PLY file of the C-alpha trace (Angstrom):
ply
format ascii 1.0
element vertex 531
property float x
property float y
property float z
element edge 530
property int vertex1
property int vertex2
end_header
-184.05 -42.89 107.41
-179.99 -41.31 106.05
-178.32 -40.60 108.99
-177.68 -37.26 110.29
-173.84 -35.92 110.19
-172.78 -34.35 113.24
-172.41 -30.95 112.02
-175.26 -30.60 109.41
-173.83 -27.22 108.14
-170.12 -27.75 106.92
-168.72 -30.53 104.28
-165.42 -31.06 103.25
-164.23 -30.21 99.59
-161.60 -32.52 97.02
-158.63 -30.38 96.50
-159.57 -29.99 92.78
-163.04 -28.92 92.74
-164.38 -25.69 92.11
-167.06 -23.94 94.07
-168.70 -20.47 94.09
-171.59 -18.71 96.22
-172.95 -16.93 93.15
-176.24 -17.34 92.26
-176.92 -19.81 95.58
-176.20 -16.81 98.01
-179.12 -14.60 96.73
-181.40 -17.87 97.30
-180.22 -19.16 100.69
-178.61 -15.80 102.20
-175.95 -16.17 105.02
-175.18 -18.57 107.39
-177.95 -21.56 107.22
-179.28 -23.10 110.20
-179.72 -26.39 110.60
-183.56 -27.30 109.49
-183.09 -24.68 106.45
-180.18 -26.74 105.11
-181.84 -30.13 105.59
-184.83 -28.30 103.38
-182.57 -26.75 100.19
-179.73 -29.63 100.58
-181.29 -32.99 98.52
-184.04 -30.56 97.17
-181.03 -28.18 94.90
-180.03 -31.79 93.88
-183.79 -32.87 92.69
-184.01 -29.46 91.64
-180.61 -29.00 88.79
-180.20 -32.75 88.01
-184.30 -32.39 87.14
-183.99 -29.83 84.81
-181.01 -30.85 82.88
-183.15 -34.04 82.70
-186.10 -32.41 81.41
-184.13 -30.16 78.86
-182.43 -33.71 77.33
-178.49 -33.18 78.89
-179.06 -36.26 81.27
-181.01 -39.34 81.12
-182.21 -39.57 84.53
-181.96 -38.48 87.53
-179.05 -39.65 89.76
-178.25 -37.96 93.36
-175.25 -39.10 94.65
-174.80 -40.04 98.43
-174.36 -36.86 100.62
-171.03 -38.03 101.51
-170.05 -37.58 97.86
-169.37 -34.07 98.47
-167.28 -33.60 95.10
-170.21 -34.67 92.41
-172.76 -32.98 94.56
-174.66 -30.08 92.65
-174.20 -28.03 95.80
-173.22 -28.08 99.53
-172.21 -26.81 102.65
-169.34 -25.00 104.16
-168.29 -23.45 107.45
-172.68 -22.86 107.01
-172.47 -21.40 103.49
-174.31 -22.82 100.63
-172.38 -23.37 96.99
-172.94 -23.98 94.12
-170.32 -27.38 91.92
-168.92 -25.36 89.28
-167.58 -28.50 87.77
-170.93 -30.40 88.13
-172.11 -27.35 86.31
-169.12 -27.41 83.53
-169.54 -31.28 82.73
-173.39 -30.43 82.32
-173.17 -27.29 79.96
-170.88 -29.24 77.83
-173.17 -31.55 76.76
-175.32 -28.56 75.83
-175.94 -26.67 72.37
-174.79 -23.21 72.80
-172.92 -23.01 75.39
-169.52 -24.53 77.18
-168.04 -25.40 80.27
-165.43 -22.63 79.47
-168.23 -20.45 79.00
-170.37 -21.43 82.40
-166.50 -21.10 84.01
-166.38 -17.32 82.62
-169.64 -16.38 83.92
-169.00 -17.69 87.41
-165.53 -16.38 87.71
-164.96 -14.49 85.36
-161.80 -16.13 83.91
-161.11 -20.31 82.92
-158.59 -22.41 84.84
-156.21 -23.88 82.46
-156.55 -27.09 84.20
-160.40 -27.60 84.46
-161.16 -30.37 82.26
-163.36 -29.97 79.72
-165.14 -32.33 77.70
-167.49 -31.35 74.74
-169.94 -33.32 73.95
-172.85 -33.98 70.80
-173.97 -37.07 71.88
-177.27 -35.96 73.96
-178.10 -33.59 71.29
-181.01 -36.38 69.98
-182.51 -36.45 73.38
-182.20 -32.41 73.92
-183.67 -31.77 70.12
-186.71 -34.50 70.95
-187.26 -32.54 74.59
-186.33 -29.48 74.34
-188.96 -27.75 72.06
-192.20 -29.02 74.29
-190.24 -27.60 77.66
-189.24 -24.24 75.75
-192.75 -23.93 74.75
-194.59 -24.91 78.58
-192.60 -23.47 81.05
-193.08 -19.88 81.67
-197.07 -21.18 81.62
-196.19 -23.30 84.02
-194.58 -21.27 86.75
-197.35 -18.56 86.43
-199.88 -21.88 87.26
-197.58 -23.39 90.47
-197.34 -19.95 91.27
-201.18 -18.92 91.00
-202.20 -22.48 93.07
-199.21 -22.06 95.70
-200.18 -18.67 96.28
-204.07 -19.64 97.06
-202.52 -22.92 99.73
-200.40 -20.00 100.92
-202.82 -18.16 101.98
-204.99 -20.98 103.95
-202.32 -22.45 105.92
-200.66 -18.87 107.62
-205.25 -17.75 107.90
-205.32 -17.47 111.74
-206.35 -20.93 113.12
-204.74 -23.58 110.08
-202.43 -24.44 112.26
-204.11 -24.88 115.80
-204.02 -28.71 115.35
-199.63 -29.84 115.56
-200.76 -32.17 113.18
-201.79 -30.33 110.54
-198.23 -28.45 111.12
-196.15 -31.71 110.82
-198.63 -32.69 107.40
-198.13 -29.02 106.49
-194.31 -29.23 106.11
-194.36 -32.39 104.40
-196.42 -30.89 101.89
-194.65 -27.22 101.46
-191.51 -29.59 100.74
-193.25 -31.35 98.14
-194.35 -28.54 96.69
-191.32 -26.64 96.47
-189.15 -29.42 94.77
-192.86 -29.35 91.90
-191.82 -25.36 91.26
-188.15 -25.81 91.69
-187.52 -28.21 89.02
-189.27 -26.31 85.92
-187.53 -22.62 87.72
-184.48 -24.25 87.04
-184.93 -25.04 83.91
-186.28 -21.36 83.19
-182.72 -20.36 84.58
-181.11 -22.79 82.02
-183.17 -21.55 78.96
-183.29 -18.14 80.12
-179.04 -18.11 79.98
-178.70 -19.72 76.84
-181.43 -16.99 75.02
-178.98 -14.10 77.19
-176.44 -15.62 75.32
-178.18 -15.70 72.18
-179.55 -12.12 72.48
-175.51 -10.77 72.90
-174.61 -13.28 69.93
-176.56 -11.00 67.99
-175.55 -7.49 69.60
-171.97 -8.32 69.45
-172.59 -9.40 65.89
-173.95 -5.31 64.96
-171.12 -4.21 66.70
-173.48 -2.97 69.59
-172.57 -5.52 72.70
-173.78 -2.54 75.01
-177.26 -2.64 73.82
-177.75 -6.42 75.64
-178.89 -4.85 78.88
-181.32 -2.33 77.46
-182.86 -5.13 74.95
-183.04 -7.47 78.81
-184.85 -4.71 80.47
-188.66 -3.24 80.89
-190.56 -6.18 81.33
-193.48 -6.36 83.80
-192.50 -8.79 86.79
-193.87 -10.10 90.92
-191.19 -7.80 90.94
-192.83 -5.11 89.27
-196.16 -5.85 91.62
-194.75 -6.27 94.84
-193.31 -2.20 93.97
-196.70 -0.84 92.57
-198.58 -1.91 95.39
-195.83 -0.17 98.38
-196.80 2.83 96.82
-200.63 1.95 96.74
-200.06 1.69 100.24
-197.88 4.41 101.13
-200.60 6.69 98.91
-203.93 4.78 101.02
-205.07 2.79 97.92
-204.50 -0.31 99.06
-204.50 -1.63 103.74
-201.72 -2.91 104.93
-203.23 -5.46 106.25
-204.59 -6.62 102.76
-201.09 -6.00 101.20
-199.43 -8.63 103.43
-202.12 -10.91 102.44
-201.05 -10.97 99.58
-197.22 -9.81 99.86
-196.56 -11.12 103.46
-194.51 -14.33 102.63
-191.58 -12.19 102.05
-189.40 -10.48 104.53
-185.39 -10.17 105.46
-183.41 -13.06 104.77
-186.85 -15.47 102.74
-184.79 -17.85 102.03
-183.89 -18.55 105.31
-186.29 -20.63 107.33
-185.78 -19.28 110.97
-186.04 -15.80 109.54
-189.02 -13.73 110.00
-191.61 -12.60 107.53
-193.24 -9.73 107.06
-197.16 -11.10 107.96
-194.92 -12.17 111.12
-193.64 -8.26 111.25
-194.50 -6.02 109.40
-192.18 -3.46 110.90
-189.77 -3.87 108.19
-191.96 -2.77 105.47
-193.44 0.04 107.59
-189.78 1.42 107.30
-189.96 0.63 104.02
-193.20 2.74 103.29
-191.49 5.93 105.31
-188.81 5.82 102.61
-191.11 6.08 99.78
-192.45 9.66 98.68
-196.44 8.97 98.57
-196.91 11.54 95.83
-193.92 9.95 93.52
-196.39 8.30 90.53
-193.11 7.49 88.86
-193.54 3.76 88.62
-195.57 4.12 85.38
-192.99 6.33 84.28
-190.29 4.09 84.45
-192.28 1.03 83.46
-192.96 3.05 80.47
-189.29 4.36 79.89
-187.37 0.92 80.19
-189.86 -0.14 77.72
-189.03 1.84 75.21
-185.33 2.02 75.99
-185.74 -2.27 75.25
-187.73 -1.40 72.17
-184.98 0.92 70.80
-182.46 -1.20 71.41
-184.12 -4.02 69.58
-184.65 -1.84 66.32
-181.03 -0.67 66.49
-180.43 -4.77 66.45
-182.40 -5.38 63.99
-181.29 -3.07 61.66
-177.73 -3.73 61.55
-178.69 -7.97 60.76
-179.65 -9.57 57.09
-183.20 -10.81 56.45
-182.77 -14.45 58.39
-181.11 -13.02 61.03
-182.98 -10.16 61.94
-186.39 -13.05 61.69
-183.51 -14.91 64.72
-183.08 -11.59 66.48
-187.41 -10.81 66.28
-187.16 -14.51 67.63
-185.62 -14.04 70.87
-186.63 -11.11 71.17
-190.13 -12.45 71.86
-189.12 -15.64 73.82
-187.05 -13.12 76.22
-190.14 -10.95 77.10
-192.16 -14.23 77.51
-189.44 -15.69 79.81
-187.27 -13.36 81.74
-190.12 -12.38 83.68
-191.01 -15.56 84.79
-187.45 -16.15 86.63
-188.84 -13.96 89.44
-192.54 -15.91 89.18
-190.68 -19.56 89.98
-188.84 -17.47 93.10
-191.99 -16.07 94.72
-193.65 -19.83 94.30
-190.69 -20.79 95.79
-190.16 -18.60 98.80
-194.39 -19.05 99.50
-193.69 -22.81 100.47
-190.66 -21.54 102.01
-193.20 -19.66 104.51
-196.11 -22.43 104.87
-192.69 -24.35 106.11
-191.63 -21.64 108.38
-195.03 -20.77 109.70
-195.17 -25.17 110.41
-191.95 -25.27 112.11
-192.55 -22.14 114.55
-195.90 -24.48 115.09
-193.96 -27.50 116.10
-191.19 -25.60 118.34
-194.05 -24.29 120.58
-195.16 -27.64 120.90
-191.76 -29.48 121.23
-191.10 -26.47 123.71
-194.53 -27.12 125.71
-193.24 -30.86 125.63
-190.21 -30.17 127.34
-188.37 -31.36 124.57
-186.81 -28.09 123.57
-186.20 -24.97 125.71
-188.03 -22.49 122.80
-190.17 -22.53 119.79
-186.57 -20.83 118.05
-184.65 -24.18 118.91
-186.91 -26.08 116.22
-184.61 -24.58 113.70
-181.03 -26.10 114.68
-182.68 -29.69 114.84
-182.66 -30.75 110.82
-186.37 -31.62 109.04
-185.08 -35.53 109.44
-185.15 -35.00 112.86
-188.43 -33.04 113.81
-190.38 -36.12 111.27
-191.43 -37.84 114.45
-190.63 -37.71 118.03
-187.70 -35.22 118.86
-184.53 -36.67 119.63
-183.80 -37.04 123.16
-180.60 -34.82 123.06
-182.39 -32.43 121.52
-181.05 -29.55 123.84
-177.43 -30.53 123.94
-177.44 -30.69 120.03
-179.65 -27.65 119.68
-176.78 -26.00 121.78
-174.03 -27.34 120.43
-175.16 -26.31 116.98
-176.05 -22.74 118.03
-172.51 -22.18 119.53
-171.17 -23.64 116.11
-173.42 -21.67 114.04
-172.54 -18.86 115.86
-168.34 -19.50 114.90
-169.53 -19.75 111.68
-171.41 -16.21 111.04
-167.74 -14.80 112.47
-166.05 -16.26 109.71
-165.78 -14.55 106.17
-165.57 -16.61 103.42
-164.44 -15.72 99.47
-167.26 -15.62 96.79
-165.42 -18.42 94.47
-162.64 -20.95 95.10
-161.16 -24.52 94.30
-160.20 -27.40 96.74
-161.46 -26.75 100.22
-162.86 -23.18 101.25
-160.49 -21.60 103.58
-162.25 -18.64 105.61
-160.53 -15.28 104.65
-158.49 -14.23 106.99
-159.32 -10.09 109.09
-156.34 -8.65 107.11
-156.69 -10.26 103.95
-160.61 -9.35 103.69
-160.01 -5.76 102.08
-158.43 -5.20 98.79
-156.18 -2.42 97.85
-156.89 -3.29 94.01
-159.72 -1.05 92.41
-163.23 -1.64 93.22
-165.26 -3.55 90.24
-167.83 -5.77 89.40
-169.90 -7.11 86.80
-172.50 -3.71 85.00
-176.03 -5.12 85.08
-178.55 -2.28 84.55
-176.69 0.66 82.73
-176.45 4.07 83.38
-174.03 6.34 85.70
-175.33 7.23 89.58
-173.26 9.59 92.08
-174.50 9.43 95.38
-173.07 8.73 99.50
-173.10 4.80 100.17
-175.99 3.39 102.72
-174.74 -0.46 104.04
-177.97 -2.22 104.08
-177.26 -6.02 105.86
-180.97 -7.26 104.73
-184.00 -5.75 103.48
-184.74 -4.23 107.01
-182.70 -1.31 107.40
-182.77 2.23 105.85
-182.53 4.12 102.95
-182.60 8.06 102.11
-183.70 9.15 98.69
-180.39 9.44 96.26
-178.26 7.12 98.44
-176.28 4.01 96.56
-177.12 1.23 98.42
-174.63 -1.03 99.06
-175.32 -4.88 100.38
-173.92 -8.47 100.45
-176.93 -9.49 97.24
-180.74 -8.63 97.64
-183.71 -10.37 97.60
-187.03 -9.08 97.21
-187.22 -7.75 100.75
-185.53 -5.34 99.20
-187.81 -4.32 96.37
-188.68 -0.94 97.50
-185.03 0.32 98.11
-184.71 0.25 94.36
-187.49 3.03 94.06
-185.20 5.07 96.70
-181.35 4.49 95.86
-179.36 6.05 93.05
-177.89 3.13 92.01
-177.09 -0.89 93.89
-174.09 -2.34 94.50
-173.51 -6.24 95.67
-171.23 -8.33 96.37
-172.46 -11.04 95.05
-174.63 -11.66 92.20
-175.01 -12.47 88.19
-176.74 -10.22 85.28
-179.99 -12.87 86.10
-180.31 -12.24 89.17
-182.82 -10.46 91.51
-180.66 -7.45 92.06
-179.92 -6.99 88.16
-183.79 -8.01 87.33
-184.99 -4.95 88.94
-182.57 -2.43 88.97
-183.31 -3.07 85.19
-186.97 -2.88 85.33
-186.81 0.30 87.58
-184.04 2.00 85.72
-181.17 2.59 87.76
-177.52 1.80 87.42
-176.42 -1.94 89.65
-173.24 -3.26 89.58
-173.27 -6.78 91.01
-170.40 -9.54 91.92
-167.97 -6.77 92.96
-166.63 -9.62 96.18
-165.98 -7.65 98.41
-167.94 -3.99 99.01
-169.20 -4.03 101.41
-165.99 -4.45 103.64
-164.39 -1.68 101.14
-167.24 1.09 101.46
-168.78 2.12 104.44
-172.29 4.41 105.02
-170.95 8.15 103.97
-168.77 7.65 101.33
-169.33 8.99 98.18
-169.16 7.02 95.05
-169.52 6.99 91.37
-170.95 3.60 89.89
-170.90 2.85 86.06
-173.81 0.27 85.49
-172.92 -0.23 82.12
-169.12 -1.14 82.18
-169.12 -2.30 86.13
-167.11 0.19 87.48
-167.05 2.27 90.60
-165.03 5.04 91.33
-164.66 5.58 96.04
-164.61 9.60 95.35
-165.10 10.33 98.66
-163.92 8.65 102.22
-166.50 9.52 105.31
-164.33 9.56 108.41
-166.69 7.99 110.61
-166.86 3.95 110.91
-169.71 3.33 112.50
-171.74 0.14 109.85
-170.49 -2.50 110.89
0 1
1 2
2 3
3 4
4 5
5 6
6 7
7 8
8 9
9 10
10 11
11 12
12 13
13 14
14 15
15 16
16 17
17 18
18 19
19 20
20 21
21 22
22 23
23 24
24 25
25 26
26 27
27 28
28 29
29 30
30 31
31 32
32 33
33 34
34 35
35 36
36 37
37 38
38 39
39 40
40 41
41 42
42 43
43 44
44 45
45 46
46 47
47 48
48 49
49 50
50 51
51 52
52 53
53 54
54 55
55 56
56 57
57 58
58 59
59 60
60 61
61 62
62 63
63 64
64 65
65 66
66 67
67 68
68 69
69 70
70 71
71 72
72 73
73 74
74 75
75 76
76 77
77 78
78 79
79 80
80 81
81 82
82 83
83 84
84 85
85 86
86 87
87 88
88 89
89 90
90 91
91 92
92 93
93 94
94 95
95 96
96 97
97 98
98 99
99 100
100 101
101 102
102 103
103 104
104 105
105 106
106 107
107 108
108 109
109 110
110 111
111 112
112 113
113 114
114 115
115 116
116 117
117 118
118 119
119 120
120 121
121 122
122 123
123 124
124 125
125 126
126 127
127 128
128 129
129 130
130 131
131 132
132 133
133 134
134 135
135 136
136 137
137 138
138 139
139 140
140 141
141 142
142 143
143 144
144 145
145 146
146 147
147 148
148 149
149 150
150 151
151 152
152 153
153 154
154 155
155 156
156 157
157 158
158 159
159 160
160 161
161 162
162 163
163 164
164 165
165 166
166 167
167 168
168 169
169 170
170 171
171 172
172 173
173 174
174 175
175 176
176 177
177 178
178 179
179 180
180 181
181 182
182 183
183 184
184 185
185 186
186 187
187 188
188 189
189 190
190 191
191 192
192 193
193 194
194 195
195 196
196 197
197 198
198 199
199 200
200 201
201 202
202 203
203 204
204 205
205 206
206 207
207 208
208 209
209 210
210 211
211 212
212 213
213 214
214 215
215 216
216 217
217 218
218 219
219 220
220 221
221 222
222 223
223 224
224 225
225 226
226 227
227 228
228 229
229 230
230 231
231 232
232 233
233 234
234 235
235 236
236 237
237 238
238 239
239 240
240 241
241 242
242 243
243 244
244 245
245 246
246 247
247 248
248 249
249 250
250 251
251 252
252 253
253 254
254 255
255 256
256 257
257 258
258 259
259 260
260 261
261 262
262 263
263 264
264 265
265 266
266 267
267 268
268 269
269 270
270 271
271 272
272 273
273 274
274 275
275 276
276 277
277 278
278 279
279 280
280 281
281 282
282 283
283 284
284 285
285 286
286 287
287 288
288 289
289 290
290 291
291 292
292 293
293 294
294 295
295 296
296 297
297 298
298 299
299 300
300 301
301 302
302 303
303 304
304 305
305 306
306 307
307 308
308 309
309 310
310 311
311 312
312 313
313 314
314 315
315 316
316 317
317 318
318 319
319 320
320 321
321 322
322 323
323 324
324 325
325 326
326 327
327 328
328 329
329 330
330 331
331 332
332 333
333 334
334 335
335 336
336 337
337 338
338 339
339 340
340 341
341 342
342 343
343 344
344 345
345 346
346 347
347 348
348 349
349 350
350 351
351 352
352 353
353 354
354 355
355 356
356 357
357 358
358 359
359 360
360 361
361 362
362 363
363 364
364 365
365 366
366 367
367 368
368 369
369 370
370 371
371 372
372 373
373 374
374 375
375 376
376 377
377 378
378 379
379 380
380 381
381 382
382 383
383 384
384 385
385 386
386 387
387 388
388 389
389 390
390 391
391 392
392 393
393 394
394 395
395 396
396 397
397 398
398 399
399 400
400 401
401 402
402 403
403 404
404 405
405 406
406 407
407 408
408 409
409 410
410 411
411 412
412 413
413 414
414 415
415 416
416 417
417 418
418 419
419 420
420 421
421 422
422 423
423 424
424 425
425 426
426 427
427 428
428 429
429 430
430 431
431 432
432 433
433 434
434 435
435 436
436 437
437 438
438 439
439 440
440 441
441 442
442 443
443 444
444 445
445 446
446 447
447 448
448 449
449 450
450 451
451 452
452 453
453 454
454 455
455 456
456 457
457 458
458 459
459 460
460 461
461 462
462 463
463 464
464 465
465 466
466 467
467 468
468 469
469 470
470 471
471 472
472 473
473 474
474 475
475 476
476 477
477 478
478 479
479 480
480 481
481 482
482 483
483 484
484 485
485 486
486 487
487 488
488 489
489 490
490 491
491 492
492 493
493 494
494 495
495 496
496 497
497 498
498 499
499 500
500 501
501 502
502 503
503 504
504 505
505 506
506 507
507 508
508 509
509 510
510 511
511 512
512 513
513 514
514 515
515 516
516 517
517 518
518 519
519 520
520 521
521 522
522 523
523 524
524 525
525 526
526 527
527 528
528 529
529 530
């Protein structure tokens, strides 16, 4: 058994390693609990490195020791997970069609002048052998695994399924195994989708229409779109809430954090979302049809500017985008199914530990690690829980930058709010104007016509996209959750602003451009009651 660090929520980086919270903050939100990070830590390494191995970029999966922070694909700092940009750069330098510089530009918006880059074609033969087969099978594999995990989730969270504490103990182990089974092809598809988007961007720029890329990448059905349709069906009385929860109850606020409460445990957030929806609103199918037409028009315009050979290439890219991009959300949903089973099992184990007197309450279980709950609870469990809870509370009072180099320093309160232009990455085209509604998680209220402002989004935010006039997030990318859903429902979205939640407040009036990423603050409310 590996040694558990004294502080399981904090690592120390070398002085030159680059880190980013982009993307990973969507999956593992906020300040993690020890149990949650012990679930994700090694899994992230196997997922990311396994995907690169499956593509052929590396010959085998080799995971550095937990102490080798600068060699790890991810790590945690002051309770917040981050991705190692330098590890990803080295992998990108071995791939055709991209580079370490392109990757860093995507994450940081600029390339560090001293960042090492060593492009190489030495892995191209292996990639040529592995990539075609992986490309063909990974979307259907993700769909199959999702369906299997969904049926398993329903059986595991059914009443009485975890009455036996040993069922909970074996269930959390099975949840880990299943999550890693889906995470590896999900990560591989993310890499393939990134290369695909880069090629679509290239052909659009070639014909002088880079603005068409966002239209060409939207309007697909997905698991998220199905959730939106079902929420509206519940609101209209066509689908019982109990049946909706039987299908989608694994979702909920901050669902990538094991200690959070899912919809099946507390339907209150769902009911709040339903109250914000208009039962007479039948726009969802109209929106889907309109976005599909916009996508087809963008594809046609791009193809018209190309010669015969490149036109065939572009059409193939578009057909593959339709096959692959919707499955990005399928993989995430499958991992959240596994997470919710682990959540249920952990709470059952927490009840058992509390009954035995090892812990004070069942929720204390989330302040132990997976290793510590494998067998008998550690003798010093209560002291560990108290110490870690206090440490986590300190971390929650801190703010970290979105990206950094070296050992991260928490932001000083006076340095948290920039005075420069507020802008980000435009990921869903259109212009929207409205009052800001700052939402901390997927359980707050949002009124029709407001601009949703949040740190990042996850599927618990899904219904907001049917109400919001537009969306602004601190963290995110073109293939993140918020960007994908915004394009599906046809509302403007600006992500990766870094500090919108610190600079905007409920009641402020803004105008956003989802193509350029610009945000104009038109009026500032005098009321500051949403902190």
